[in-house]
DSSP file (Angstrom, degrees, kcal/mol; ACC not computed):
  #  RESIDUE AA STRUCTURE BP1 BP2  ACC     N-H-->O    O-->H-N    N-H-->O    O-->H-N    TCO  KAPPA ALPHA  PHI   PSI    X-CA   Y-CA   Z-CA
    1    1 A M              0   0    0      0, 0.0     2,-0.2     0, 0.0     0, 0.0   0.000 360.0 360.0 360.0 131.1  214.1 -100.0  103.2
    2    2 A R        -     0   0    0      1,-0.1     2,-0.1     2,-0.0     5,-0.0  -0.581 360.0-119.8 -82.2 144.6  215.2  -98.5   99.9
    3    3 A T     >  -     0   0    0     -2,-0.2     4,-1.4     1,-0.1     3,-0.3  -0.346  23.5-108.5 -80.1 164.2  218.4  -99.8   98.4
    4    4 A A  H  >>S+     0   0    0      1,-0.2     5,-1.5     2,-0.2     4,-0.9   0.884 119.9  53.1 -59.3 -40.3  221.4  -97.5   97.6
    5    5 A T  H  45S+     0   0    0      1,-0.2    -1,-0.2     2,-0.2     3,-0.2   0.833 105.8  54.1 -67.7 -30.3  220.8  -97.8   93.9
    6    6 A E  H  45S+     0   0    0     -3,-0.3    -1,-0.2     1,-0.2    -2,-0.2   0.810 112.8  43.0 -70.9 -29.6  217.2  -96.7   94.3
    7    7 A T  H  <5S-     0   0    0     -4,-1.4    -1,-0.2    -3,-0.3    -2,-0.2   0.523 112.7-117.4 -93.3  -6.3  218.3  -93.5   96.2
    8    8 A G  T  <5S+     0   0    0     -4,-0.9    -3,-0.2     1,-0.3     2,-0.2   0.504  72.9 127.8  83.3   4.2  221.2  -92.8   93.8
    9    9 A K      < -     0   0    0     -5,-1.5    -1,-0.3    -6,-0.2    -2,-0.1  -0.551  69.6 -98.1 -89.5 157.7  223.9  -93.2   96.5
   10   10 A K        -     0   0    0     -2,-0.2    23,-0.1     1,-0.1    -1,-0.1  -0.525  52.6 -95.6 -67.5 140.0  226.9  -95.5   96.3
   11   11 A P        -     0   0    0      0, 0.0    23,-2.3     0, 0.0     2,-0.6  -0.327  37.5-132.5 -58.4 138.6  226.3  -98.8   98.0
   12   12 A H  E     -a   34   0A   0     21,-0.2    42,-2.7    40,-0.1    43,-1.3  -0.853  23.4-171.1 -99.9 120.8  227.6  -98.8  101.6
   13   13 A I  E     -ab  35  55A   0     21,-3.0    23,-2.6    -2,-0.6     2,-0.6  -0.947  12.2-152.2-115.1 128.9  229.6 -101.8  102.6
   14   14 A L  E     -ab  36  56A   0     41,-2.7    43,-3.0    -2,-0.5     2,-0.5  -0.893  12.8-164.2 -97.5 123.4  230.8 -102.5  106.1
   15   15 A F  E     -ab  37  57A   0     21,-3.2    23,-2.2    -2,-0.6     2,-0.5  -0.943   3.6-169.6-111.8 126.1  234.0 -104.5  106.2
   16   16 A V  E     +ab  38  58A   0     41,-2.8    43,-2.4    -2,-0.5     2,-0.3  -0.954  25.3 133.2-122.0 114.4  234.9 -106.2  109.5
   17   17 A D        -     0   0    0     21,-1.9    45,-0.1    -2,-0.5     6,-0.1  -0.953  48.5-140.5-159.3 139.5  238.3 -107.8  110.0
   18   18 A D  S    S+     0   0    0     -2,-0.3    21,-0.1    43,-0.3    44,-0.1   0.451  85.9  79.9 -83.2   0.5  240.9 -107.6  112.7
   19   19 A I    >>  -     0   0    0      1,-0.1     3,-1.2     2,-0.0     4,-1.1  -0.909  64.3-160.6-112.0 107.2  243.8 -107.4  110.3
   20   20 A P  H 3> S+     0   0    0      0, 0.0     4,-1.5     0, 0.0    -1,-0.1   0.809  87.7  64.1 -56.9 -32.7  244.4 -103.9  108.9
   21   21 A G  H 3> S+     0   0    0      1,-0.2     4,-1.2     2,-0.2     5,-0.1   0.851  99.3  53.6 -61.5 -33.7  246.4 -105.2  105.9
   22   22 A V  H <> S+     0   0    0     -3,-1.2     4,-2.4     1,-0.2    -1,-0.2   0.879 103.2  57.7 -66.6 -37.5  243.4 -107.1  104.6
   23   23 A A  H  X S+     0   0    0     -4,-1.1     4,-2.6     1,-0.2    -1,-0.2   0.872 100.8  56.6 -61.5 -36.9  241.4 -103.9  104.8
   24   24 A N  H  X S+     0   0    0     -4,-1.5     4,-1.5     2,-0.2    -1,-0.2   0.898 108.9  46.4 -61.8 -40.0  243.9 -102.2  102.4
   25   25 A I  H  X S+     0   0    0     -4,-1.2     4,-2.4     2,-0.2    -2,-0.2   0.934 112.0  50.2 -66.7 -46.2  243.3 -104.9   99.8
   26   26 A I  H  X S+     0   0    0     -4,-2.4     4,-2.7     1,-0.2    -2,-0.2   0.886 106.1  56.5 -61.3 -39.2  239.5 -104.7  100.2
   27   27 A R  H  < S+     0   0    0     -4,-2.6    -1,-0.2     1,-0.2    -2,-0.2   0.908 110.0  45.6 -58.3 -41.7  239.6 -100.9   99.8
   28   28 A K  H >< S+     0   0    0     -4,-1.5     3,-1.1     1,-0.2    -2,-0.2   0.914 114.6  46.9 -68.2 -42.6  241.4 -101.4   96.4
   29   29 A V  H 3< S+     0   0    0     -4,-2.4    -2,-0.2     1,-0.2    -1,-0.2   0.870 116.3  44.5 -67.1 -36.9  239.0 -104.1   95.3
   30   30 A L  T >< S+     0   0    0     -4,-2.7     3,-2.2    -5,-0.2    -1,-0.2   0.050  76.8 149.9-100.7  25.9  235.9 -102.2   96.3
   31   31 A D  T <   +     0   0    0     -3,-1.1     3,-0.1     1,-0.3    -3,-0.1  -0.376  65.5  38.3 -56.5 131.7  237.0  -98.8   94.9
   32   32 A G  T 3  S+     0   0    0      1,-0.5     2,-0.3    -2,-0.1    -1,-0.3   0.223  99.5  93.4 105.5 -13.0  233.8  -97.0   93.9
   33   33 A Y  S <  S-     0   0    0     -3,-2.2     2,-0.8    -6,-0.2    -1,-0.5  -0.753  85.3-109.6-104.7 158.0  231.8  -98.2   96.9
   34   34 A R  E     -a   12   0A   0    -23,-2.3   -21,-3.0    -2,-0.3     2,-0.5  -0.810  45.8-168.5 -86.3 112.3  231.3  -96.4  100.1
   35   35 A L  E     -a   13   0A   0     -2,-0.8     2,-0.5   -23,-0.2   -21,-0.2  -0.891  17.9-170.5-113.8 130.2  233.4  -98.6  102.5
   36   36 A T  E     -a   14   0A   0    -23,-2.6   -21,-3.2    -2,-0.5     2,-0.5  -0.977  13.0-159.9-114.3 131.4  233.4  -98.5  106.3
   37   37 A Y  E     +a   15   0A   0     -2,-0.5     2,-0.3   -23,-0.2   -21,-0.2  -0.941  14.3 170.7-116.1 130.8  236.1 -100.6  108.0
   38   38 A V  E     -a   16   0A   0    -23,-2.2   -21,-1.9    -2,-0.5    -2,-0.0  -0.934  26.8-143.3-131.9 160.0  236.0 -101.7  111.6
   39   39 A Q  S    S+     0   0    0     -2,-0.3     2,-0.3   -23,-0.2   -23,-0.1   0.367  72.5  40.9-108.0   4.5  238.3 -104.2  113.4
   40   40 A S  S  > S-     0   0    0      1,-0.1     4,-1.9    22,-0.1     5,-0.1  -0.976  74.5-115.3-149.5 162.6  236.0 -106.0  115.8
   41   41 A G  H  > S+     0   0    0     24,-0.6     4,-2.2    22,-0.4     5,-0.2   0.898 116.1  52.5 -62.8 -41.8  232.6 -107.6  116.2
   42   42 A A  H  > S+     0   0    0      1,-0.2     4,-2.1     2,-0.2    -1,-0.2   0.914 109.7  48.8 -62.1 -42.6  231.6 -105.1  118.9
   43   43 A E  H  > S+     0   0    0      1,-0.2     4,-2.8     2,-0.2    -1,-0.2   0.873 108.6  55.4 -63.8 -36.1  232.6 -102.2  116.6
   44   44 A A  H  X S+     0   0    0     -4,-1.9     4,-2.5     2,-0.2    -2,-0.2   0.941 108.3  46.3 -61.8 -47.7  230.6 -103.8  113.8
   45   45 A L  H  X S+     0   0    0     -4,-2.2     4,-1.8     1,-0.2    -1,-0.2   0.890 113.8  49.4 -63.8 -38.7  227.4 -104.0  115.8
   46   46 A Q  H  X S+     0   0    0     -4,-2.1     4,-1.7     2,-0.2    -2,-0.2   0.922 111.4  49.0 -64.5 -43.8  227.9 -100.3  116.9
   47   47 A Q  H  X S+     0   0    0     -4,-2.8     4,-2.9     1,-0.2    -2,-0.2   0.902 109.5  51.7 -63.8 -42.2  228.5  -99.2  113.3
   48   48 A V  H  < S+     0   0    0     -4,-2.5    -1,-0.2     1,-0.2    -2,-0.2   0.894 108.8  51.7 -62.3 -39.2  225.4 -101.0  112.1
   49   49 A A  H  < S+     0   0    0     -4,-1.8    -1,-0.2    -5,-0.2     3,-0.2   0.847 113.3  44.8 -65.7 -33.6  223.3  -99.3  114.8
   50   50 A E  H  < S-     0   0    0     -4,-1.7     2,-0.3     1,-0.3    -2,-0.2   0.897 138.0  -2.9 -76.5 -42.3  224.6  -95.9  113.7
   51   51 A E  S  < S-     0   0    0     -4,-2.9    -1,-0.3    -5,-0.1    -2,-0.1  -0.801  73.1-135.9-155.6 106.5  224.2  -96.5  110.0
   52   52 A A        -     0   0    0     -2,-0.3   -40,-0.1    -3,-0.2    -4,-0.1  -0.454  25.7-141.0 -66.5 127.1  223.0  -99.8  108.5
   53   53 A P        -     0   0    0      0, 0.0   -40,-0.2     0, 0.0     3,-0.1  -0.298  15.4-123.6 -81.7 171.6  225.0 -100.8  105.5
   54   54 A D  S    S+     0   0    0    -42,-2.7     2,-0.3     1,-0.3   -41,-0.2   0.707  95.3   9.0 -82.7 -23.2  223.8 -102.3  102.3
   55   55 A L  E     -b   13   0A   0    -43,-1.3   -41,-2.7    28,-0.1     2,-0.5  -0.986  65.0-146.2-156.0 146.2  226.2 -105.3  102.7
   56   56 A I  E     -bc  14  85A   0     28,-2.3    30,-2.9    -2,-0.3     2,-0.6  -0.985   2.4-162.6-121.0 126.7  228.5 -106.7  105.4
   57   57 A L  E     -bc  15  86A   0    -43,-3.0   -41,-2.8    -2,-0.5     2,-0.5  -0.948  25.7-169.6-102.1 118.8  231.7 -108.4  104.6
   58   58 A L  E     -bc  16  87A   0     28,-2.9    30,-2.5    -2,-0.6     2,-0.2  -0.940  21.9-139.9-128.7 121.0  232.6 -110.3  107.8
   59   59 A D  E     - c   0  88A   0    -43,-2.4     8,-0.3    -2,-0.5    30,-0.2  -0.489  13.3-148.4 -69.8 144.2  235.7 -112.1  109.0
   60   60 A V  S    S+     0   0    0     28,-1.0     7,-1.9     1,-0.2     2,-0.8   0.925  80.2  55.0 -81.3 -48.0  234.9 -115.3  110.9
   61   61 A E        +     0   0    0      5,-0.2   -43,-0.3     6,-0.1    -1,-0.2  -0.791  66.6 138.9-100.0 108.1  237.8 -115.4  113.3
   62   62 A M        -     0   0    0     -2,-0.8   -22,-0.1    -3,-0.1   -23,-0.0  -0.976  55.3 -92.1-139.9 151.9  238.3 -112.3  115.5
   63   63 A P  S    S-     0   0    0      0, 0.0     2,-2.7     0, 0.0   -22,-0.4  -0.282  99.4  -3.4 -62.7 151.7  239.2 -111.8  119.1
   64   64 A K  S    S+     0   0    0    -24,-0.1     2,-0.4   -23,-0.1   -24,-0.0  -0.322 138.2  30.0  67.0 -61.1  236.4 -111.5  121.7
   65   65 A M  S    S-     0   0    0     -2,-2.7   -24,-0.6     4,-0.0   -23,-0.1  -0.930  78.4-158.9-132.8 109.4  233.4 -111.6  119.2
   66   66 A G     >  -     0   0    0     -2,-0.4     4,-1.9   -26,-0.1     3,-0.2  -0.204  34.9 -95.8 -81.3 174.8  233.8 -113.6  116.0
   67   67 A G  H  > S+     0   0    0     -7,-1.9     4,-2.6    -8,-0.3     5,-0.2   0.832 119.9  57.8 -61.5 -37.0  231.9 -113.2  112.8
   68   68 A Y  H  > S+     0   0    0     -8,-0.5     4,-2.3     1,-0.2    -1,-0.2   0.929 108.7  46.7 -60.9 -43.4  229.4 -116.0  113.5
   69   69 A E  H  > S+     0   0    0     -3,-0.2     4,-2.2     2,-0.2    -2,-0.2   0.892 111.2  51.3 -66.5 -39.9  228.3 -114.3  116.8
   70   70 A V  H  X S+     0   0    0     -4,-1.9     4,-2.2     1,-0.2    -1,-0.2   0.938 110.7  48.9 -59.8 -46.9  228.0 -110.9  115.0
   71   71 A C  H  X S+     0   0    0     -4,-2.6     4,-2.8     1,-0.2     5,-0.2   0.905 108.4  53.5 -61.9 -42.4  225.8 -112.5  112.3
   72   72 A E  H  X S+     0   0    0     -4,-2.3     4,-1.3     1,-0.2    -1,-0.2   0.921 108.7  49.9 -58.7 -44.0  223.6 -114.2  114.9
   73   73 A H  H  < S+     0   0    0     -4,-2.2     4,-0.4     1,-0.2     3,-0.3   0.928 113.6  45.7 -59.1 -45.6  223.1 -110.8  116.7
   74   74 A L  H >< S+     0   0    0     -4,-2.2     3,-1.3     1,-0.2     6,-0.4   0.915 111.4  50.2 -65.9 -43.9  222.1 -109.2  113.4
   75   75 A K  H 3< S+     0   0    0     -4,-2.8    35,-0.2    28,-0.3    -1,-0.2   0.705 105.0  58.5 -72.3 -18.5  219.8 -111.9  112.2
   76   76 A Q  T 3< S+     0   0    0     -4,-1.3     2,-0.5    -3,-0.3    -1,-0.3   0.570  93.1  82.9 -82.8  -9.3  217.9 -112.0  115.5
   77   77 A S    X>  -     0   0    0     -3,-1.3     4,-1.8    -4,-0.4     3,-0.5  -0.841  68.2-152.7-100.1 124.5  217.0 -108.3  115.0
   78   78 A S  T 34 S+     0   0    0     -2,-0.5     4,-0.2     1,-0.2    -1,-0.1   0.771  98.2  57.2 -63.6 -23.2  214.0 -107.4  112.9
   79   79 A R  T 34 S+     0   0    0      1,-0.2    -1,-0.2     2,-0.1     3,-0.1   0.831 121.2  22.3 -75.1 -33.0  215.7 -104.1  112.2
   80   80 A Y  T X4 S+     0   0    0     -3,-0.5     3,-1.8    -6,-0.4    -2,-0.2   0.431  90.5  98.9-117.0  -1.0  218.9 -105.6  110.8
   81   81 A C  T 3< S+     0   0    0     -4,-1.8    -3,-0.1     1,-0.3    -1,-0.1   0.697  79.1  61.2 -67.5 -17.6  218.1 -109.1  109.6
   82   82 A D  T 3  S+     0   0    0     26,-0.2    -1,-0.3    -4,-0.2    -2,-0.1   0.472  76.0 106.6 -87.0  -0.4  217.7 -108.0  106.0
   83   83 A I  S <  S-     0   0    0     -3,-1.8   -28,-0.1    -9,-0.1    24,-0.1  -0.682  75.7-125.0 -78.1 120.5  221.3 -106.9  105.7
   84   84 A P        -     0   0    0      0, 0.0   -28,-2.3     0, 0.0     2,-0.4  -0.425  24.5-157.4 -66.4 139.0  223.2 -109.4  103.6
   85   85 A V  E     -c   56   0A   0     19,-0.2    21,-0.9   -30,-0.2     2,-0.5  -0.978   9.6-170.8-121.4 128.5  226.3 -110.9  105.2
   86   86 A I  E     -c   57   0A   0    -30,-2.9   -28,-2.9    -2,-0.4     2,-0.3  -0.983  18.6-139.6-117.1 122.7  229.1 -112.5  103.4
   87   87 A F  E     -c   58   0A   0     -2,-0.5     2,-0.5   -30,-0.2   -28,-0.2  -0.638  12.3-162.9 -81.8 136.5  231.8 -114.3  105.5
   88   88 A L  E     +c   59   0A   0    -30,-2.5   -28,-1.0    -2,-0.3     2,-0.3  -0.987  30.0 136.9-117.7 123.3  235.4 -113.9  104.5
   89   89 A T        -     0   0    0     -2,-0.5   -30,-0.0   -30,-0.2    -2,-0.0  -0.994  58.8-132.7-161.3 157.4  237.8 -116.5  105.9
   90   90 A A  S    S+     0   0    0     -2,-0.3     2,-0.1     2,-0.0    -1,-0.1   0.513  76.4 111.7 -88.7  -7.7  240.7 -118.7  105.3
   91   91 A M        +     0   0    0      1,-0.1    -2,-0.1     5,-0.0   -31,-0.0  -0.431  41.7 176.5 -66.2 139.4  238.8 -121.6  107.0
   92   92 A D        +     0   0    0     -2,-0.1     2,-0.2     4,-0.0    -1,-0.1   0.293  29.9 118.6-134.6  13.2  237.8 -124.1  104.4
   93   93 A S    >>  -     0   0    0      1,-0.1     4,-1.6     4,-0.0     3,-0.6  -0.520  67.3-123.9 -82.1 153.2  236.1 -127.1  106.0
   94   94 A S  H 3> S+     0   0    0      1,-0.2     4,-2.5     2,-0.2     5,-0.2   0.820 111.8  60.5 -64.4 -29.4  232.5 -127.9  105.1
   95   95 A S  H 3> S+     0   0    0      1,-0.2     4,-2.3     2,-0.2    -1,-0.2   0.849 102.5  52.4 -66.7 -32.0  231.5 -127.7  108.8
   96   96 A D  H <> S+     0   0    0     -3,-0.6     4,-2.1     2,-0.2    -1,-0.2   0.902 110.1  48.2 -67.4 -40.9  232.7 -124.0  108.7
   97   97 A V  H  X S+     0   0    0     -4,-1.6     4,-1.8     2,-0.2    -2,-0.2   0.931 112.2  48.6 -63.9 -46.0  230.5 -123.3  105.7
   98   98 A V  H  X S+     0   0    0     -4,-2.5     4,-2.6     1,-0.2    -2,-0.2   0.915 109.6  52.3 -61.4 -43.4  227.5 -125.0  107.3
   99   99 A K  H  X S+     0   0    0     -4,-2.3     4,-1.9     1,-0.2    -1,-0.2   0.904 106.0  55.3 -60.6 -40.3  228.0 -123.1  110.5
  100  100 A G  H  <>S+     0   0    0     -4,-2.1     5,-2.4     1,-0.2     4,-0.3   0.905 111.4  43.2 -58.3 -43.2  228.0 -119.8  108.5
  101  101 A F  H ><5S+     0   0    0     -4,-1.8     3,-1.1     3,-0.2    -1,-0.2   0.878 109.9  57.4 -69.5 -37.8  224.7 -120.7  107.0
  102  102 A N  H 3<5S+     0   0    0     -4,-2.6    -2,-0.2     1,-0.3    -1,-0.2   0.831 105.5  49.9 -63.9 -32.2  223.3 -121.8  110.3
  103  103 A V  T 3<5S-     0   0    0     -4,-1.9   -28,-0.3    -5,-0.2    -1,-0.3   0.490 131.9 -88.1 -86.9  -1.9  224.0 -118.5  111.9
  104  104 A G  T X 5S+     0   0    0     -3,-1.1     3,-2.1     1,-0.3   -19,-0.2   0.425  72.2 150.0 116.9  -0.9  222.3 -116.6  109.1
  105  105 A G  T 3 <S+     0   0    0     -5,-2.4    -1,-0.3     1,-0.3   -19,-0.1  -0.446  80.0  15.4 -61.4 133.2  224.9 -116.0  106.4
  106  106 A G  T 3  S+     0   0    0    -21,-0.9     2,-0.4     1,-0.2    -1,-0.3   0.524 110.5 102.6  80.2   4.4  223.1 -115.9  103.1
  107  107 A R    <   -     0   0    0     -3,-2.1    -1,-0.2   -24,-0.1   -22,-0.1  -0.959  51.9-161.4-124.8 140.6  219.7 -115.5  104.7
  108  108 A L        -     0   0    0     -2,-0.4   -26,-0.2     1,-0.3   -27,-0.1  -0.301  55.4 -38.5 -99.2-169.1  217.5 -112.5  105.1
  109  109 A C              0   0    0      1,-0.2    -1,-0.3    -2,-0.1   -33,-0.1  -0.143 360.0 360.0 -54.8 144.8  214.6 -112.2  107.6
  110  110 A D              0   0    0    -35,-0.2    -1,-0.2    -3,-0.1   -35,-0.0   0.465 360.0 360.0 -75.5 360.0  212.5 -115.2  108.2
């Protein structure tokens, strides 16, 4: 898969968070990137299937399907496992960080 910079397109970032106010901040910070915002894990998986992003910024705690579960789904798929995932969360325990790595955050295809 060619990267956005290789094709001359703006990098596409998928941002997943159930709090719309956070999305407004992210839009300002990531001005200049092509940003898609969705509010749930299910929407994230649907969006990735429609158009795979270059990067996913993923909230950990969301109703029904949290970020860890979304990441596990993506990393189990040979089609999507190379999409980098960065978790965004207010959680700060070392066990939360370890769990993020265990489900595939920071890892590409095996």
